[in-house]
N, C-alpha and C positions, 0 to 999 in steps of 0.2 A: 144629600148635597154636601160637598166638601167645605169645611170652614177652618181657617188658619188664623191664629192670633199673633199679633206683633205688639211689642212695647209693653211698658208697665205703668203708663200714665194713670192718673186718677179720674180721667174723663173717658167715657166709653164712646167709641165711634164704630158704627157698623157699616161696612162697605159691601155693596152688592155689585159684583163685576158684570161686564157684558158677556154676550154669547161668545165662547171661544177663549176669552181671557183666562189666564192662570196667574195666581199670586206670584209665582216665581219669575214671570216675564219682567224684563228690565224696566219697561215703562211703568208697570204697576209697582215695582219695587222702588222706583224713584218717588212715586206718589206716597207710598207707605212710609218711606224715610222722611218725607216732608211732614207727614201726619204724626209720626211718633216723636219727631224732634219738637213738634208743637205741643207735646204733652198728652197725646191721646193713647189709650189702649185700643188697638184697632183689631176688630174681627172682620176678616175678609171672606166672603162667600164666593166660591167658584161654581158656576152653573153647569148642570148636565147639558151636554150638547144636543141630546135628543130627548124629547118628552112626548107624552100623550095627554097630559092633563095639567094645565097651567096652575090651577089652584093647588092640587095635591103635590106636584113635583117642584114647583117654583115658590109659590106664595106661602104655603103652610110651613115649610121648614124655616123660612125667615121669620114668620110671625111667632113660631114656637120659641125661637131663640130670643126674640125681643120681649116676649112675655116673662122671661127669666130675669130681665134687667129692670132696675128701678128707674133709671133715666138713661138716655142714649141720644146720640145724634146719628143721622142717616146720610150716607153719601152713596150715590149709585151711578152707574154708567150704562148707557145703551139699553139692552134688554133688562138690566138691573133697574133702570129707571122706569120701565113699565111695571115691574114687580112692586117697587116701593111706592108707586102711585097709589097702590091699594092698601098701604099701611095706614091705619086709622091714626088721626092726630090726637092721641090720648095724652094724659098728663105726663107720661114717660118720655114722649118725643119732644126734644128740645129744639132741634132744627132739622130740616130736610133739604139736601142740596142734590141737584141732578147734573150729570155730565152727559150731554148728547143723548137724551132719553129717546127710546124707540117708541114714539107715540103715533107714528104713521109710517107706512111703507114708502120707501124711496120709489121714485117713478120707474126705476129699473125693475122693480118687482110688481108693478101694476100693469100686468098684461094677461091676456086670456089663458095662456099656457100655465102660468103660475096659479092663476085662480082655479083652473080645472084640476091641476094636480093636488092642490090643497084639499080637495074634496075626497081624495083617495086616502083611506085610513092606513097608511104605511108609515111605520115608526122607524124606518131605516133611512139613513142619509143617502138619497139617490138624486137629489136635485143639485146640479153643479152650481158652485158659488165661486166667484172670482174676486179676490181681494188683493190689492197691490200695496206696497209700502206707502205710496202717496195717498191711497185711500185711508189707511190707518193713521199715518203721520210720519213724517220723514225720519223721526228718531226711533221708529219701531225697529227692534233688533232683528237680525237674521233669524234667530230662534223663533220669534213670534210670527214673522212672516211665513216661515216654513210650517209652523204649527197651526196657523189659522185654518179654520174649517174649509175644506174643498167641496163639501156636499152638505146639504141640509135635508132633514126629513120633512115630508109633507105635513106630518102631524105637528111638528114644531112651528111651522109657518101658520098652520090653521089655528093653533092655540094662541099664537101672538096676535093674529088678526082678530080673533074673538075677544081677547083681552083689551085690545085697542078700541074696540067698538063699544065697550061698556065701562070705560075708565071713570072713577069718581071725579067730581069737580076738582079743578086745580085749587090748591090752597095758596092764597095770595101772600102767605108768609114765606113761601119756599123760593129758593134761588135756582136759576137754570143757566148753565154755561153750555153754549152750543155754537156750532158752525152753521151760519145761514146757508152755505153751499155744501153742506155735508154730503159726501158721496155714498153714504151707507144708509142713513136714516133720513126721514123727511124733515128738513128745516122748516118748511111751511107749516107742518102739523104742530111743531113746537111753538111757532109764532102765533098760531091760531089759538093755542091753549093758554100760554103764559103771557101776561101783560108785559109791555116793554120795560116797565120799571123793575121787573123780576128777572130780566134776561141780561146776560153778559155774553157778547159774541167774541169768537176767536177764529183764526184761520189756520190752515195747515193740516187738514184731514179730519177724521172722525174722532180721534182720541186726544183729548187735551193733554194727557200725560205723555203722549208721544209727539205732540205738536211742536213745531219750531218756536211757537209763541208761549210755551208753557211757563217760562220764567216771568213773562210779562203779566201773567194772570194768577200766579200762585198766592200772592198776598190777598187778592180779592177772594180767591177760593177759600183760603183759611179764614178770612173774615166772615164769609157766608156760613161756613161750617160752625164757627164759634157763635155768631150772633144773628144768623138769618140775613135777610136782605138789608137790614139796618147795619149789619156789620161789614158789608162789602166796601163801604167808603171809609171805614176807620183806618 
C-alpha cells in the first residue's frame, strides 16, 4: 500500500484515504496543506483499488505502520473510515476522526445484481461505477473526476460488505463528519452507528475536502483532530 509523508511537525497524523483517492489530487492536497500548516507530520495512505482480502491488503499495512509510532492521530475518509474503524484504541491513539466513512452501502448498490456479482470470486474491475463531480464535491478537479474508478472488482465489494458486517463498536470519543444525503455511502448507516453528539454534517457531495462548504468546517475538523469531540467547539 502506498504511503506518502508531508510536513515536519512534531505531532504525527495518519490519514487513510478513500477508494480511488490519490495524495496528489487537488482536494487531498488542500486538506494536507491545512494539516501541515496546523503543525502535523502527515502520513497519507493511498488504497489499492482492487483487493481480495480486507485484513491482509487494507487493515494490516495500516496497523503495521501504526505499531511503529509512539503516539498518533487518525483521520480517514470513506473506505479509509471502514479500515480505521478496526484500529484498536490503544495508548498510542490520541484521536480518531472520520470523513464520510463507508459503514454501509448506498441504496444504489443494494440490489440483486450487485449482491449476486459479489459472490463471484473475480478480482478484476468489471462492475461499472458512475461517479460525477457533484457526487464527489463541486470543487473536485478535472484530474480527479477523470481518474476516479470507472469499474469495481466483485472481490472489493465483497470484502467491504464483509467488513461492514462485523465492525467493532463505535468509540464515543471519535468524531464523524458526514453528508446525510451522501450520494456514495450510506448516511443512514453513519447515523445508526454514531451518536448525534459525535456527528458534524455538511453538504455538497461525498468529500468534505472537495465540498463547497469545506471552509465552513475546517476549524471544527482541526479541533476534532486535535482534541476529539471535545475539541470541535474550541
